[in-house]
PyMOL Python script that loads the backbone (N, CA, C, O; Angstrom):
from pymol import cmd

cmd.read_pdbstr("""\
ATOM      1  N   MET A   1      68.356 155.417 150.750  1.00  0.00           N
ATOM      2  CA  MET A   1      67.887 154.272 149.973  1.00  0.00           C
ATOM      3  C   MET A   1      68.250 152.948 150.667  1.00  0.00           C
ATOM      4  O   MET A   1      67.439 152.026 150.743  1.00  0.00           O
ATOM      5  N   LEU A   2      69.487 152.884 151.167  1.00  0.00           N
ATOM      6  CA  LEU A   2      69.921 151.659 151.836  1.00  0.00           C
ATOM      7  C   LEU A   2      69.115 151.399 153.098  1.00  0.00           C
ATOM      8  O   LEU A   2      68.888 150.244 153.460  1.00  0.00           O
ATOM      9  N   ASN A   3      68.681 152.458 153.771  1.00  0.00           N
ATOM     10  CA  ASN A   3      67.870 152.295 154.977  1.00  0.00           C
ATOM     11  C   ASN A   3      66.531 151.646 154.666  1.00  0.00           C
ATOM     12  O   ASN A   3      65.961 150.976 155.527  1.00  0.00           O
ATOM     13  N   LEU A   4      66.018 151.829 153.461  1.00  0.00           N
ATOM     14  CA  LEU A   4      64.760 151.198 153.066  1.00  0.00           C
ATOM     15  C   LEU A   4      64.961 149.724 152.727  1.00  0.00           C
ATOM     16  O   LEU A   4      64.076 148.903 152.969  1.00  0.00           O
ATOM     17  N   ILE A   5      66.112 149.391 152.171  1.00  0.00           N
ATOM     18  CA  ILE A   5      66.388 148.021 151.740  1.00  0.00           C
ATOM     19  C   ILE A   5      66.858 147.152 152.904  1.00  0.00           C
ATOM     20  O   ILE A   5      66.589 145.951 152.932  1.00  0.00           O
ATOM     21  N   SER A   6      67.552 147.750 153.853  1.00  0.00           N
ATOM     22  CA  SER A   6      68.158 146.995 154.949  1.00  0.00           C
ATOM     23  C   SER A   6      67.175 146.095 155.702  1.00  0.00           C
ATOM     24  O   SER A   6      67.495 144.928 155.927  1.00  0.00           O
ATOM     25  N   PRO A   7      65.988 146.582 156.103  1.00  0.00           N
ATOM     26  CA  PRO A   7      65.059 145.679 156.804  1.00  0.00           C
ATOM     27  C   PRO A   7      64.588 144.510 155.938  1.00  0.00           C
ATOM     28  O   PRO A   7      64.270 143.440 156.457  1.00  0.00           O
ATOM     29  N   LEU A   8      64.543 144.710 154.638  1.00  0.00           N
ATOM     30  CA  LEU A   8      64.126 143.629 153.747  1.00  0.00           C
ATOM     31  C   LEU A   8      65.186 142.535 153.661  1.00  0.00           C
ATOM     32  O   LEU A   8      64.866 141.378 153.385  1.00  0.00           O
ATOM     33  N   LEU A   9      66.437 142.896 153.895  1.00  0.00           N
ATOM     34  CA  LEU A   9      67.527 141.926 153.809  1.00  0.00           C
ATOM     35  C   LEU A   9      67.796 141.194 155.120  1.00  0.00           C
ATOM     36  O   LEU A   9      68.575 140.241 155.143  1.00  0.00           O
ATOM     37  N   ASN A  10      67.171 141.619 156.197  1.00  0.00           N
ATOM     38  CA  ASN A  10      67.426 140.990 157.498  1.00  0.00           C
ATOM     39  C   ASN A  10      67.155 139.487 157.518  1.00  0.00           C
ATOM     40  O   ASN A  10      67.962 138.751 158.086  1.00  0.00           O
ATOM     41  N   PRO A  11      66.062 138.989 156.928  1.00  0.00           N
ATOM     42  CA  PRO A  11      65.877 137.524 156.917  1.00  0.00           C
ATOM     43  C   PRO A  11      66.996 136.795 156.168  1.00  0.00           C
ATOM     44  O   PRO A  11      67.426 135.719 156.584  1.00  0.00           O
ATOM     45  N   LEU A  12      67.459 137.378 155.073  1.00  0.00           N
ATOM     46  CA  LEU A  12      68.557 136.766 154.323  1.00  0.00           C
ATOM     47  C   LEU A  12      69.855 136.809 155.124  1.00  0.00           C
ATOM     48  O   LEU A  12      70.625 135.850 155.118  1.00  0.00           O
ATOM     49  N   ARG A  13      70.091 137.914 155.806  1.00  0.00           N
ATOM     50  CA  ARG A  13      71.274 138.023 156.675  1.00  0.00           C
ATOM     51  C   ARG A  13      71.247 136.949 157.758  1.00  0.00           C
ATOM     52  O   ARG A  13      72.255 136.285 158.002  1.00  0.00           O
ATOM     53  N   GLN A  14      70.095 136.776 158.407  1.00  0.00           N
ATOM     54  CA  GLN A  14      69.977 135.768 159.466  1.00  0.00           C
ATOM     55  C   GLN A  14      70.164 134.364 158.908  1.00  0.00           C
ATOM     56  O   GLN A  14      70.800 133.524 159.544  1.00  0.00           O
ATOM     57  N   TRP A  15      69.616 134.105 157.729  1.00  0.00           N
ATOM     58  CA  TRP A  15      69.758 132.792 157.113  1.00  0.00           C
ATOM     59  C   TRP A  15      71.231 132.499 156.819  1.00  0.00           C
ATOM     60  O   TRP A  15      71.716 131.401 157.093  1.00  0.00           O
ATOM     61  N   LEU A  16      71.942 133.491 156.257  1.00  0.00           N
ATOM     62  CA  LEU A  16      73.363 133.296 155.965  1.00  0.00           C
ATOM     63  C   LEU A  16      74.173 133.111 157.246  1.00  0.00           C
ATOM     64  O   LEU A  16      75.084 132.285 157.292  1.00  0.00           O
ATOM     65  N   ASP A  17      73.844 133.875 158.282  1.00  0.00           N
ATOM     66  CA  ASP A  17      74.561 133.757 159.553  1.00  0.00           C
ATOM     67  C   ASP A  17      74.317 132.416 160.231  1.00  0.00           C
ATOM     68  O   ASP A  17      75.193 131.921 160.941  1.00  0.00           O
ATOM     69  N   ASN A  18      73.148 131.817 160.027  1.00  0.00           N
ATOM     70  CA  ASN A  18      72.797 130.559 160.690  1.00  0.00           C
ATOM     71  C   ASN A  18      73.050 129.327 159.833  1.00  0.00           C
ATOM     72  O   ASN A  18      72.803 128.206 160.279  1.00  0.00           O
ATOM     73  N   LEU A  19      73.535 129.514 158.621  1.00  0.00           N
ATOM     74  CA  LEU A  19      73.779 128.396 157.716  1.00  0.00           C
ATOM     75  C   LEU A  19      74.964 127.576 158.222  1.00  0.00           C
ATOM     76  O   LEU A  19      76.070 128.094 158.376  1.00  0.00           O
ATOM     77  N   ASP A  20      74.721 126.291 158.479  1.00  0.00           N
ATOM     78  CA  ASP A  20      75.778 125.383 158.925  1.00  0.00           C
ATOM     79  C   ASP A  20      76.337 124.637 157.725  1.00  0.00           C
ATOM     80  O   ASP A  20      75.601 124.243 156.820  1.00  0.00           O
ATOM     81  N   ILE A  21      77.628 124.454 157.733  1.00  0.00           N
ATOM     82  CA  ILE A  21      78.304 123.761 156.643  1.00  0.00           C
ATOM     83  C   ILE A  21      78.606 122.339 157.110  1.00  0.00           C
ATOM     84  O   ILE A  21      79.345 122.136 158.073  1.00  0.00           O
ATOM     85  N   HIS A  22      78.025 121.353 156.414  1.00  0.00           N
ATOM     86  CA  HIS A  22      78.256 119.943 156.742  1.00  0.00           C
ATOM     87  C   HIS A  22      78.570 119.118 155.503  1.00  0.00           C
ATOM     88  O   HIS A  22      78.620 117.890 155.576  1.00  0.00           O
ATOM     89  N   ASN A  23      78.780 119.768 154.378  1.00  0.00           N
ATOM     90  CA  ASN A  23      79.029 119.078 153.122  1.00  0.00           C
ATOM     91  C   ASN A  23      80.358 119.578 152.557  1.00  0.00           C
ATOM     92  O   ASN A  23      80.497 120.774 152.303  1.00  0.00           O
ATOM     93  N   PRO A  24      81.333 118.695 152.354  1.00  0.00           N
ATOM     94  CA  PRO A  24      82.636 119.139 151.846  1.00  0.00           C
ATOM     95  C   PRO A  24      82.558 119.799 150.472  1.00  0.00           C
ATOM     96  O   PRO A  24      83.285 120.755 150.201  1.00  0.00           O
ATOM     97  N   ASP A  25      81.682 119.295 149.606  1.00  0.00           N
ATOM     98  CA  ASP A  25      81.566 119.891 148.271  1.00  0.00           C
ATOM     99  C   ASP A  25      81.013 121.306 148.345  1.00  0.00           C
ATOM    100  O   ASP A  25      81.498 122.206 147.659  1.00  0.00           O
ATOM    101  N   LEU A  26      79.999 121.502 149.177  1.00  0.00           N
ATOM    102  CA  LEU A  26      79.438 122.843 149.360  1.00  0.00           C
ATOM    103  C   LEU A  26      80.470 123.770 149.992  1.00  0.00           C
ATOM    104  O   LEU A  26      80.607 124.921 149.577  1.00  0.00           O
ATOM    105  N   ALA A  27      81.190 123.280 150.984  1.00  0.00           N
ATOM    106  CA  ALA A  27      82.203 124.100 151.652  1.00  0.00           C
ATOM    107  C   ALA A  27      83.293 124.522 150.674  1.00  0.00           C
ATOM    108  O   ALA A  27      83.715 125.679 150.675  1.00  0.00           O
ATOM    109  N   LEU A  28      83.746 123.600 149.849  1.00  0.00           N
ATOM    110  CA  LEU A  28      84.779 123.921 148.871  1.00  0.00           C
ATOM    111  C   LEU A  28      84.259 124.905 147.832  1.00  0.00           C
ATOM    112  O   LEU A  28      84.980 125.814 147.421  1.00  0.00           O
ATOM    113  N   PHE A  29      83.011 124.728 147.406  1.00  0.00           N
ATOM    114  CA  PHE A  29      82.401 125.658 146.453  1.00  0.00           C
ATOM    115  C   PHE A  29      82.332 127.068 147.040  1.00  0.00           C
ATOM    116  O   PHE A  29      82.727 128.034 146.388  1.00  0.00           O
ATOM    117  N   LEU A  30      81.832 127.185 148.270  1.00  0.00           N
ATOM    118  CA  LEU A  30      81.729 128.501 148.911  1.00  0.00           C
ATOM    119  C   LEU A  30      83.101 129.128 149.105  1.00  0.00           C
ATOM    120  O   LEU A  30      83.275 130.329 148.896  1.00  0.00           O
ATOM    121  N   TYR A  31      84.066 128.325 149.500  1.00  0.00           N
ATOM    122  CA  TYR A  31      85.419 128.828 149.707  1.00  0.00           C
ATOM    123  C   TYR A  31      85.996 129.384 148.409  1.00  0.00           C
ATOM    124  O   TYR A  31      86.703 130.391 148.422  1.00  0.00           O
ATOM    125  N   ARG A  32      85.697 128.732 147.295  1.00  0.00           N
ATOM    126  CA  ARG A  32      86.253 129.165 146.007  1.00  0.00           C
ATOM    127  C   ARG A  32      85.526 130.359 145.401  1.00  0.00           C
ATOM    128  O   ARG A  32      86.164 131.206 144.775  1.00  0.00           O
ATOM    129  N   VAL A  33      84.209 130.449 145.569  1.00  0.00           N
ATOM    130  CA  VAL A  33      83.469 131.515 144.876  1.00  0.00           C
ATOM    131  C   VAL A  33      83.370 132.814 145.664  1.00  0.00           C
ATOM    132  O   VAL A  33      83.167 133.871 145.067  1.00  0.00           O
ATOM    133  N   ILE A  34      83.506 132.769 146.981  1.00  0.00           N
ATOM    134  CA  ILE A  34      83.451 134.003 147.771  1.00  0.00           C
ATOM    135  C   ILE A  34      84.878 134.527 147.892  1.00  0.00           C
ATOM    136  O   ILE A  34      85.737 133.846 148.452  1.00  0.00           O
ATOM    137  N   PRO A  35      85.144 135.726 147.374  1.00  0.00           N
ATOM    138  CA  PRO A  35      86.515 136.243 147.421  1.00  0.00           C
ATOM    139  C   PRO A  35      86.993 136.469 148.853  1.00  0.00           C
ATOM    140  O   PRO A  35      86.207 136.792 149.743  1.00  0.00           O
ATOM    141  N   ALA A  36      88.294 136.292 149.052  1.00  0.00           N
ATOM    142  CA  ALA A  36      88.877 136.415 150.388  1.00  0.00           C
ATOM    143  C   ALA A  36      88.980 137.858 150.856  1.00  0.00           C
ATOM    144  O   ALA A  36      89.009 138.121 152.058  1.00  0.00           O
ATOM    145  N   GLN A  37      89.033 138.776 149.932  1.00  0.00           N
ATOM    146  CA  GLN A  37      89.151 140.180 150.312  1.00  0.00           C
ATOM    147  C   GLN A  37      88.254 141.026 149.432  1.00  0.00           C
ATOM    148  O   GLN A  37      87.776 140.590 148.385  1.00  0.00           O
ATOM    149  N   CYS A  38      88.045 142.218 149.877  1.00  0.00           N
ATOM    150  CA  CYS A  38      87.183 143.145 149.160  1.00  0.00           C
ATOM    151  C   CYS A  38      87.810 143.473 147.803  1.00  0.00           C
ATOM    152  O   CYS A  38      88.990 143.818 147.738  1.00  0.00           O
ATOM    153  N   PRO A  39      87.032 143.370 146.717  1.00  0.00           N
ATOM    154  CA  PRO A  39      87.575 143.725 145.401  1.00  0.00           C
ATOM    155  C   PRO A  39      88.070 145.166 145.367  1.00  0.00           C
ATOM    156  O   PRO A  39      87.700 146.001 146.192  1.00  0.00           O
ATOM    157  N   PHE A  40      88.885 145.410 144.421  1.00  0.00           N
ATOM    158  CA  PHE A  40      89.687 146.621 144.287  1.00  0.00           C
ATOM    159  C   PHE A  40      88.937 147.949 144.368  1.00  0.00           C
ATOM    160  O   PHE A  40      87.748 148.047 144.060  1.00  0.00           O
ATOM    161  N   ALA A  41      89.675 148.950 144.788  1.00  0.00           N
ATOM    162  CA  ALA A  41      89.244 150.343 144.667  1.00  0.00           C
ATOM    163  C   ALA A  41      90.159 150.972 143.618  1.00  0.00           C
ATOM    164  O   ALA A  41      91.344 150.647 143.551  1.00  0.00           O
ATOM    165  N   ARG A  42      89.628 151.846 142.823  1.00  0.00           N
ATOM    166  CA  ARG A  42      90.406 152.448 141.739  1.00  0.00           C
ATOM    167  C   ARG A  42      90.203 153.949 141.690  1.00  0.00           C
ATOM    168  O   ARG A  42      89.153 154.474 142.059  1.00  0.00           O
ATOM    169  N   ASN A  43      91.240 154.618 141.223  1.00  0.00           N
ATOM    170  CA  ASN A  43      91.156 156.029 140.877  1.00  0.00           C
ATOM    171  C   ASN A  43      91.375 156.139 139.375  1.00  0.00           C
ATOM    172  O   ASN A  43      92.370 155.638 138.850  1.00  0.00           O
ATOM    173  N   ILE A  44      90.457 156.787 138.689  1.00  0.00           N
ATOM    174  CA  ILE A  44      90.590 157.014 137.255  1.00  0.00           C
ATOM    175  C   ILE A  44      91.203 158.396 137.086  1.00  0.00           C
ATOM    176  O   ILE A  44      90.650 159.400 137.534  1.00  0.00           O
ATOM    177  N   LYS A  45      92.370 158.426 136.423  1.00  0.00           N
ATOM    178  CA  LYS A  45      93.087 159.690 136.276  1.00  0.00           C
ATOM    179  C   LYS A  45      93.165 160.099 134.814  1.00  0.00           C
ATOM    180  O   LYS A  45      93.246 159.267 133.911  1.00  0.00           O
ATOM    181  N   LEU A  46      93.137 161.396 134.618  1.00  0.00           N
ATOM    182  CA  LEU A  46      93.295 161.977 133.289  1.00  0.00           C
ATOM    183  C   LEU A  46      94.291 163.120 133.425  1.00  0.00           C
ATOM    184  O   LEU A  46      94.050 164.080 134.157  1.00  0.00           O
ATOM    185  N   PHE A  47      95.405 163.012 132.721  1.00  0.00           N
ATOM    186  CA  PHE A  47      96.472 164.013 132.788  1.00  0.00           C
ATOM    187  C   PHE A  47      96.947 164.247 134.220  1.00  0.00           C
ATOM    188  O   PHE A  47      97.220 165.383 134.609  1.00  0.00           O
ATOM    189  N   GLY A  48      97.045 163.176 135.001  1.00  0.00           N
ATOM    190  CA  GLY A  48      97.554 163.267 136.357  1.00  0.00           C
ATOM    191  C   GLY A  48      96.552 163.716 137.407  1.00  0.00           C
ATOM    192  O   GLY A  48      96.900 163.814 138.584  1.00  0.00           O
ATOM    193  N   HIS A  49      95.320 163.990 137.010  1.00  0.00           N
ATOM    194  CA  HIS A  49      94.288 164.431 137.954  1.00  0.00           C
ATOM    195  C   HIS A  49      93.231 163.338 138.095  1.00  0.00           C
ATOM    196  O   HIS A  49      92.771 162.771 137.104  1.00  0.00           O
ATOM    197  N   THR A  50      92.861 163.057 139.321  1.00  0.00           N
ATOM    198  CA  THR A  50      91.826 162.061 139.571  1.00  0.00           C
ATOM    199  C   THR A  50      90.478 162.638 139.161  1.00  0.00           C
ATOM    200  O   THR A  50      90.052 163.679 139.661  1.00  0.00           O
ATOM    201  N   ILE A  51      89.808 161.935 138.232  1.00  0.00           N
ATOM    202  CA  ILE A  51      88.490 162.413 137.799  1.00  0.00           C
ATOM    203  C   ILE A  51      87.362 161.581 138.396  1.00  0.00           C
ATOM    204  O   ILE A  51      86.247 162.073 138.566  1.00  0.00           O
ATOM    205  N   VAL A  52      87.653 160.316 138.714  1.00  0.00           N
ATOM    206  CA  VAL A  52      86.637 159.438 139.302  1.00  0.00           C
ATOM    207  C   VAL A  52      87.320 158.520 140.306  1.00  0.00           C
ATOM    208  O   VAL A  52      88.389 157.972 140.039  1.00  0.00           O
ATOM    209  N   HIS A  53      86.691 158.360 141.458  1.00  0.00           N
ATOM    210  CA  HIS A  53      87.155 157.391 142.455  1.00  0.00           C
ATOM    211  C   HIS A  53      86.095 156.307 142.580  1.00  0.00           C
ATOM    212  O   HIS A  53      84.937 156.589 142.887  1.00  0.00           O
ATOM    213  N   ILE A  54      86.501 155.068 142.341  1.00  0.00           N
ATOM    214  CA  ILE A  54      85.602 153.924 142.506  1.00  0.00           C
ATOM    215  C   ILE A  54      85.926 153.306 143.860  1.00  0.00           C
ATOM    216  O   ILE A  54      87.023 152.779 144.045  1.00  0.00           O
ATOM    217  N   PRO A  55      84.988 153.358 144.815  1.00  0.00           N
ATOM    218  CA  PRO A  55      85.267 152.801 146.143  1.00  0.00           C
ATOM    219  C   PRO A  55      85.325 151.277 146.090  1.00  0.00           C
ATOM    220  O   PRO A  55      84.890 150.676 145.108  1.00  0.00           O
ATOM    221  N   PRO A  56      85.856 150.648 147.134  1.00  0.00           N
ATOM    222  CA  PRO A  56      85.863 149.183 147.178  1.00  0.00           C
ATOM    223  C   PRO A  56      84.443 148.642 147.008  1.00  0.00           C
ATOM    224  O   PRO A  56      83.490 149.169 147.581  1.00  0.00           O
ATOM    225  N   LEU A  57      84.324 147.595 146.219  1.00  0.00           N
ATOM    226  CA  LEU A  57      82.997 147.072 145.892  1.00  0.00           C
ATOM    227  C   LEU A  57      82.262 146.510 147.101  1.00  0.00           C
ATOM    228  O   LEU A  57      81.036 146.405 147.074  1.00  0.00           O
ATOM    229  N   CYS A  58      82.982 146.145 148.164  1.00  0.00           N
ATOM    230  CA  CYS A  58      82.298 145.634 149.354  1.00  0.00           C
ATOM    231  C   CYS A  58      81.459 146.724 150.016  1.00  0.00           C
ATOM    232  O   CYS A  58      80.529 146.421 150.763  1.00  0.00           O
ATOM    233  N   LYS A  59      81.779 147.980 149.750  1.00  0.00           N
ATOM    234  CA  LYS A  59      80.991 149.082 150.314  1.00  0.00           C
ATOM    235  C   LYS A  59      79.574 149.090 149.740  1.00  0.00           C
ATOM    236  O   LYS A  59      78.657 149.631 150.358  1.00  0.00           O
ATOM    237  N   PHE A  60      79.395 148.497 148.566  1.00  0.00           N
ATOM    238  CA  PHE A  60      78.085 148.455 147.919  1.00  0.00           C
ATOM    239  C   PHE A  60      77.280 147.213 148.284  1.00  0.00           C
ATOM    240  O   PHE A  60      76.073 147.169 148.046  1.00  0.00           O
ATOM    241  N   ASN A  61      77.930 146.208 148.858  1.00  0.00           N
ATOM    242  CA  ASN A  61      77.273 144.932 149.133  1.00  0.00           C
ATOM    243  C   ASN A  61      76.742 144.912 150.568  1.00  0.00           C
ATOM    244  O   ASN A  61      77.526 144.874 151.516  1.00  0.00           O
ATOM    245  N   PRO A  62      75.426 144.938 150.733  1.00  0.00           N
ATOM    246  CA  PRO A  62      74.876 144.938 152.096  1.00  0.00           C
ATOM    247  C   PRO A  62      75.027 143.593 152.813  1.00  0.00           C
ATOM    248  O   PRO A  62      74.784 143.510 154.017  1.00  0.00           O
ATOM    249  N   LEU A  63      75.420 142.554 152.100  1.00  0.00           N
ATOM    250  CA  LEU A  63      75.595 141.227 152.703  1.00  0.00           C
ATOM    251  C   LEU A  63      77.066 140.845 152.842  1.00  0.00           C
ATOM    252  O   LEU A  63      77.384 139.678 153.071  1.00  0.00           O
ATOM    253  N   TYR A  64      77.952 141.805 152.707  1.00  0.00           N
ATOM    254  CA  TYR A  64      79.394 141.526 152.709  1.00  0.00           C
ATOM    255  C   TYR A  64      79.845 140.808 153.987  1.00  0.00           C
ATOM    256  O   TYR A  64      80.563 139.811 153.912  1.00  0.00           O
ATOM    257  N   GLU A  65      79.437 141.298 155.137  1.00  0.00           N
ATOM    258  CA  GLU A  65      79.868 140.682 156.404  1.00  0.00           C
ATOM    259  C   GLU A  65      79.358 139.254 156.534  1.00  0.00           C
ATOM    260  O   GLU A  65      80.078 138.383 157.020  1.00  0.00           O
ATOM    261  N   GLN A  66      78.129 139.005 156.105  1.00  0.00           N
ATOM    262  CA  GLN A  66      77.570 137.655 156.188  1.00  0.00           C
ATOM    263  C   GLN A  66      78.313 136.710 155.241  1.00  0.00           C
ATOM    264  O   GLN A  66      78.564 135.556 155.588  1.00  0.00           O
ATOM    265  N   LEU A  67      78.663 137.191 154.054  1.00  0.00           N
ATOM    266  CA  LEU A  67      79.391 136.350 153.104  1.00  0.00           C
ATOM    267  C   LEU A  67      80.799 136.039 153.607  1.00  0.00           C
ATOM    268  O   LEU A  67      81.288 134.924 153.425  1.00  0.00           O
ATOM    269  N   MET A  68      81.447 137.007 154.231  1.00  0.00           N
ATOM    270  CA  MET A  68      82.778 136.754 154.799  1.00  0.00           C
ATOM    271  C   MET A  68      82.689 135.727 155.930  1.00  0.00           C
ATOM    272  O   MET A  68      83.558 134.864 156.055  1.00  0.00           O
ATOM    273  N   GLY A  69      81.654 135.819 156.744  1.00  0.00           N
ATOM    274  CA  GLY A  69      81.454 134.839 157.809  1.00  0.00           C
ATOM    275  C   GLY A  69      81.184 133.453 157.251  1.00  0.00           C
ATOM    276  O   GLY A  69      81.687 132.460 157.775  1.00  0.00           O
ATOM    277  N   LEU A  70      80.393 133.381 156.191  1.00  0.00           N
ATOM    278  CA  LEU A  70      80.083 132.100 155.554  1.00  0.00           C
ATOM    279  C   LEU A  70      81.342 131.486 154.958  1.00  0.00           C
ATOM    280  O   LEU A  70      81.570 130.284 155.097  1.00  0.00           O
ATOM    281  N   ARG A  71      82.156 132.292 154.300  1.00  0.00           N
ATOM    282  CA  ARG A  71      83.412 131.794 153.733  1.00  0.00           C
ATOM    283  C   ARG A  71      84.332 131.288 154.844  1.00  0.00           C
ATOM    284  O   ARG A  71      84.973 130.247 154.697  1.00  0.00           O
ATOM    285  N   PHE A  72      84.395 132.019 155.942  1.00  0.00           N
ATOM    286  CA  PHE A  72      85.240 131.608 157.064  1.00  0.00           C
ATOM    287  C   PHE A  72      84.760 130.284 157.657  1.00  0.00           C
ATOM    288  O   PHE A  72      85.571 129.411 157.965  1.00  0.00           O
ATOM    289  N   ARG A  73      83.445 130.133 157.818  1.00  0.00           N
ATOM    290  CA  ARG A  73      82.912 128.871 158.356  1.00  0.00           C
ATOM    291  C   ARG A  73      83.183 127.712 157.403  1.00  0.00           C
ATOM    292  O   ARG A  73      83.486 126.605 157.847  1.00  0.00           O
ATOM    293  N   ALA A  74      83.076 127.956 156.089  1.00  0.00           N
ATOM    294  CA  ALA A  74      83.375 126.915 155.103  1.00  0.00           C
ATOM    295  C   ALA A  74      84.848 126.525 155.177  1.00  0.00           C
ATOM    296  O   ALA A  74      85.187 125.342 155.127  1.00  0.00           O
ATOM    297  N   MET A  75      85.714 127.518 155.296  1.00  0.00           N
ATOM    298  CA  MET A  75      87.145 127.252 155.389  1.00  0.00           C
ATOM    299  C   MET A  75      87.472 126.472 156.667  1.00  0.00           C
ATOM    300  O   MET A  75      88.263 125.530 156.632  1.00  0.00           O
ATOM    301  N   CYS A  76      86.873 126.856 157.776  1.00  0.00           N
ATOM    302  CA  CYS A  76      87.100 126.142 159.040  1.00  0.00           C
ATOM    303  C   CYS A  76      86.614 124.704 158.950  1.00  0.00           C
ATOM    304  O   CYS A  76      87.269 123.799 159.468  1.00  0.00           O
ATOM    305  N   TYR A  77      85.477 124.478 158.301  1.00  0.00           N
ATOM    306  CA  TYR A  77      84.959 123.120 158.138  1.00  0.00           C
ATOM    307  C   TYR A  77      85.945 122.278 157.324  1.00  0.00           C
ATOM    308  O   TYR A  77      86.235 121.135 157.675  1.00  0.00           O
ATOM    309  N   LEU A  78      86.454 122.856 156.236  1.00  0.00           N
ATOM    310  CA  LEU A  78      87.386 122.112 155.390  1.00  0.00           C
ATOM    311  C   LEU A  78      88.664 121.751 156.150  1.00  0.00           C
ATOM    312  O   LEU A  78      89.183 120.644 156.002  1.00  0.00           O
ATOM    313  N   VAL A  79      89.161 122.665 156.947  1.00  0.00           N
ATOM    314  CA  VAL A  79      90.415 122.426 157.669  1.00  0.00           C
ATOM    315  C   VAL A  79      90.187 121.521 158.878  1.00  0.00           C
ATOM    316  O   VAL A  79      90.907 120.538 159.058  1.00  0.00           O
ATOM    317  N   ASP A  80      89.202 121.839 159.701  1.00  0.00           N
ATOM    318  CA  ASP A  80      89.004 121.119 160.963  1.00  0.00           C
ATOM    319  C   ASP A  80      88.355 119.754 160.783  1.00  0.00           C
ATOM    320  O   ASP A  80      88.803 118.773 161.377  1.00  0.00           O
ATOM    321  N   ASP A  81      87.307 119.681 159.971  1.00  0.00           N
ATOM    322  CA  ASP A  81      86.549 118.431 159.854  1.00  0.00           C
ATOM    323  C   ASP A  81      87.011 117.547 158.701  1.00  0.00           C
ATOM    324  O   ASP A  81      86.950 116.321 158.797  1.00  0.00           O
ATOM    325  N   CYS A  82      87.474 118.162 157.612  1.00  0.00           N
ATOM    326  CA  CYS A  82      87.871 117.378 156.439  1.00  0.00           C
ATOM    327  C   CYS A  82      89.380 117.165 156.364  1.00  0.00           C
ATOM    328  O   CYS A  82      89.854 116.354 155.569  1.00  0.00           O
ATOM    329  N   GLY A  83      90.129 117.884 157.183  1.00  0.00           N
ATOM    330  CA  GLY A  83      91.575 117.713 157.202  1.00  0.00           C
ATOM    331  C   GLY A  83      92.300 118.290 156.003  1.00  0.00           C
ATOM    332  O   GLY A  83      93.434 117.901 155.725  1.00  0.00           O
ATOM    333  N   MET A  84      91.676 119.201 155.294  1.00  0.00           N
ATOM    334  CA  MET A  84      92.320 119.812 154.130  1.00  0.00           C
ATOM    335  C   MET A  84      93.288 120.895 154.578  1.00  0.00           C
ATOM    336  O   MET A  84      93.105 121.515 155.626  1.00  0.00           O
ATOM    337  N   THR A  85      94.312 121.114 153.777  1.00  0.00           N
ATOM    338  CA  THR A  85      95.200 122.254 153.990  1.00  0.00           C
ATOM    339  C   THR A  85      94.895 123.279 152.912  1.00  0.00           C
ATOM    340  O   THR A  85      94.866 122.968 151.721  1.00  0.00           O
ATOM    341  N   ILE A  86      94.672 124.485 153.348  1.00  0.00           N
ATOM    342  CA  ILE A  86      94.275 125.543 152.408  1.00  0.00           C
ATOM    343  C   ILE A  86      95.362 126.598 152.378  1.00  0.00           C
ATOM    344  O   ILE A  86      95.243 127.586 151.654  1.00  0.00           O
TER     345      ILE A  86
END
""", "prot")
cmd.dss("prot")
cmd.show_as("cartoon", "prot")
cmd.util.cbc("prot")
cmd.orient("prot")
């Protein structure tokens, strides 16, 4: 299923990868709303036995790498160009 969706997401991936950050408000917004790490993985247990394993949510997000890159570029802009300490 993901192989069918992946080519459709390529333009969005390229757009996110090529997005330049030049606005401090946008950079701060992106830095705050994109989580710094992959959300939790959980094991659901019943009577000491694992019945369900929920993998890290980044495994489900086909744009995870692009979002991490965007957050990093926003953070670099805030530190290097705006002089903020994060």
